[in-house]
N, C-alpha and C positions, 0 to 999 in steps of 0.2 A: 550759790552767788548772788551779787547782788549788782544792783545797775542803780544809775545816779543821773538824774537831770543837774547839768551844772551851769553855771552863770561865772562869768568872767568878773571878779571883783574889782580889778584893777586893770590901770592901762593895757596896753599891748606888750608893751617894750618898756616896762620899767616897774619900778615899785608903787607909784603913786596912784591916787584916784584921778579919775577922768571925766568926773562929771561936770564940769565947768566948761568944757569942751562943747557941750551938747550934743551928744551920740545916743544919751540917753538921759532919762529925767529920775528925779531923786525917788518919786513914787516907783519907776519901774525898778530901780534898785532896791528899794525897801521891799518890793512885793517877792524879789528873788530872795533877798536876804531872809525873810521870813520862811522860805522852803527850803533852807541850807540843808542838804543830805546830811552831812556830817553832825550838826546839830540835832537833828530830828532823831539820828541813829542813836546817838549818843543819849539823849534821854529815853529813847524807848529800850535801850539797853539797862541803864540805870534805874529805870522805872521798873524793871524786871527781876533786878535783882542780879544782873549777869555780867555788869561793867561797874566797878567803882571809881570815884572820880581819881585816886591815885594812880589806876591799870590806865585809866584816858589821858592823863598827866604823862603816864611814862611813855606811851603810844606818840603821844604829840613830839614829846622829846627826840624820839626816835628818829620818827619822820623828818623835825626840823634837823636833825644832825645828820642825819642821811643826805638831804636837801643839799647845806652847808659843804658837806665832803663833795660832791658831785661837781657845785658849782668853784670849789677851790681846784 
């Protein structure tokens, strides 16, 4: 079981960034980006030899395909 603290990267209701709206600063965004749980876990698993770049790419492509199917 894994639990991740997450952060909203984009606007609430669309695919665009919202930093220009002033809800949060670039500094806040950058702090959270540095803590991205997906990137951190990918680096840990890769560093331990448990995940290859090809496997991660497959997982990402599969997740993207599932999202696209759900949206369709």
